[in-house]
C-alpha positions as CSV (number, residue, x, y, z in Angstrom):
1,M,15.2,57.2,-91.6
2,A,17.8,58.7,-88.3
3,K,15.6,58.4,-85.0
4,I,16.6,59.4,-81.5
5,V,15.7,57.8,-78.4
6,E,15.6,58.4,-75.2
7,H,15.5,56.5,-71.9
8,Q,15.5,57.0,-68.6
9,S,15.8,54.2,-65.9
10,R,15.6,53.8,-62.2
11,D,16.2,49.5,-63.0
12,V,19.5,48.4,-63.9
13,D,18.5,45.7,-65.3
14,D,15.8,48.1,-68.0
15,Q,19.0,50.0,-68.4
16,A,20.8,47.1,-70.3
17,Q,18.4,46.9,-72.9
18,A,18.0,51.2,-73.5
19,L,20.3,50.8,-76.0
20,D,19.2,49.1,-79.5
21,G,20.4,45.9,-81.2
22,W,23.0,45.8,-78.4
23,Q,23.3,42.0,-76.0
24,Q,24.1,43.6,-72.4
25,R,24.0,42.3,-68.8
26,Y,23.8,44.8,-65.7
27,E,25.3,43.9,-62.0
28,Q,24.7,46.6,-58.8
29,L,27.2,45.9,-56.9
30,S,27.1,48.7,-54.8
31,A,23.8,49.9,-52.6
32,G,21.9,52.6,-53.1
33,R,19.2,53.8,-55.5
34,F,20.8,53.2,-59.1
35,E,19.9,56.5,-62.3
36,G,20.6,55.5,-66.2
37,R,19.6,57.6,-69.3
38,A,20.5,56.9,-72.8
39,W,20.2,58.6,-75.9
40,Q,21.3,58.0,-79.3
41,L,20.6,58.5,-82.2
42,V,19.8,55.8,-84.5
43,M,20.8,55.4,-88.7
44,D,20.9,52.8,-90.8
45,E,24.5,53.3,-90.8
46,G,25.3,53.1,-86.9
47,T,24.4,55.3,-84.3
48,L,25.7,58.4,-81.9
49,L,25.3,57.5,-78.2
50,R,26.2,59.1,-74.9
51,E,25.1,56.2,-71.5
52,H,24.8,57.4,-67.8
53,T,24.9,55.4,-65.2
54,N,25.1,56.6,-61.4
55,R,26.4,53.4,-58.9
56,H,29.1,50.7,-59.3
57,L,28.2,48.7,-62.1
58,R,29.7,45.6,-63.6
59,E,28.8,45.5,-67.0
60,Q,29.2,42.4,-69.8
61,I,28.0,44.4,-73.4
62,T,28.1,42.6,-76.8
63,P,28.0,45.4,-79.4
64,P,25.5,45.1,-82.4
65,P,26.2,42.0,-84.6
66,D,28.5,44.1,-87.8
67,H,29.8,46.9,-85.7
68,L,32.9,48.8,-84.4
69,V,32.3,50.9,-81.6
70,L,34.4,53.9,-80.1
71,A,33.7,55.0,-76.6
72,I,34.6,58.0,-74.1
73,P,34.4,58.2,-71.1
74,L,33.3,62.0,-70.2
75,A,33.3,61.8,-66.5
76,V,34.4,58.0,-65.0
77,M,35.6,57.4,-61.0
78,P,38.6,55.6,-60.4
79,G,39.3,51.5,-60.0
80,S,36.7,51.6,-63.1
81,S,38.0,48.7,-65.4
82,F,37.5,48.0,-69.3
83,G,38.6,45.0,-70.4
84,G,40.4,44.1,-67.6
85,R,42.2,47.4,-67.6
86,P,42.0,50.9,-66.0
87,L,39.3,53.0,-67.6
88,E,40.0,56.8,-67.5
89,R,38.4,60.2,-68.7
90,E,38.9,60.3,-72.3
91,S,40.4,57.0,-72.9
92,L,39.0,55.5,-75.8
93,M,37.2,52.2,-75.4
94,V,37.3,49.9,-78.9
95,F,34.6,47.6,-78.9
96,G,34.4,44.8,-81.6
97,P,31.7,43.4,-83.0
98,D,30.0,40.0,-82.4
99,E,32.6,39.9,-79.1
100,E,31.1,40.7,-75.8
101,Y,33.4,43.2,-73.3
102,D,33.0,43.5,-69.5
103,L,33.1,46.7,-67.8
104,V,33.3,47.7,-64.1
105,S,32.5,51.1,-62.7
106,A,33.5,52.7,-59.5
107,G,30.3,55.0,-59.6
108,E,29.5,57.0,-62.2
109,L,30.2,56.6,-65.5
110,D,28.9,59.3,-67.9
111,L,30.7,57.9,-72.1
112,I,29.4,59.0,-75.4
113,G,29.7,56.3,-77.7
114,L,30.2,55.8,-81.6
115,S,28.5,52.2,-83.4
116,V,29.4,51.9,-87.6
117,H,27.5,48.9,-89.3
118,R,31.1,47.2,-91.2
119,D,29.4,48.4,-94.7
120,T,29.1,52.0,-94.0
121,L,33.5,51.3,-93.2
122,A,34.3,49.5,-95.8
123,G,33.1,52.3,-97.9
124,L,35.0,54.9,-96.1
125,A,38.0,53.2,-95.0
126,P,41.0,53.8,-97.0
127,P,42.0,51.1,-99.6
128,K,44.2,49.1,-97.2
129,W,41.3,48.1,-94.6
130,N,38.4,46.8,-96.3
131,G,39.3,43.1,-95.8
132,W,38.0,43.1,-92.4
133,S,35.9,40.4,-91.2
134,G,34.9,41.3,-88.3
135,P,35.6,38.9,-85.1
136,S,38.7,38.3,-86.4
137,A,39.8,41.1,-87.0
138,N,42.3,41.4,-84.1
139,A,43.3,44.9,-84.3
140,I,42.5,48.4,-86.1
141,W,44.3,51.4,-86.7
142,A,43.0,53.4,-83.6
143,S,46.1,56.6,-82.3
144,P,47.4,59.1,-84.9
145,R,50.6,57.3,-84.3
146,K,49.8,54.6,-86.0
147,R,50.2,51.3,-84.0
148,P,47.4,48.6,-83.7
149,V,45.5,48.4,-80.9
150,P,43.7,45.2,-80.1
151,F,39.8,45.5,-79.5
152,G,38.1,45.8,-76.7
153,R,41.2,47.4,-75.3
154,C,41.6,51.0,-73.4
155,C,43.3,51.8,-76.0
156,W,44.8,55.4,-75.8
157,R,44.2,57.9,-73.3
158,S,44.9,62.0,-74.2
159,R,47.4,63.4,-73.2
160,A,46.0,66.8,-73.6
161,R,46.5,69.6,-71.3
162,P,44.7,72.6,-70.9
163,R,45.7,75.4,-72.4
164,K,47.4,78.2,-70.7
165,R,44.6,81.8,-71.4
166,A,46.1,85.0,-72.3
167,P,45.7,87.6,-70.1
């Protein structure tokens, strides 16, 4: 049965424990009062989540076991990085299962994510993907161009431009 979990915190260590099933360590790198929020829709098959933090942080993140996670920043400060690469608004972050990832936010970070269990993926994926074997897998097909994308990278940036409104 699905459940909604909401969390608010003014403590960086407390915020690191907010996401169900994740192993996280946060270190605040700037002065000032920390504020964080997390919202999760937790289901057996995976989790839809949104997390917001307001300070310069270093996050060491390990997703839940046997889950593939896709996340997109809705708001991110310049100078932020994921896996050593620049992190920008609308970058696609891919977290493979059972591995630790390094994220540095230069300030405010607001992101949405989807965590899906490997059994659910196996049931939904085309037959050529059914051999996905967790941490030993080194790529997935994540872009419309069908190019392999290594786990733990900012791997795709939206090139969408705002549409002009008709007069």
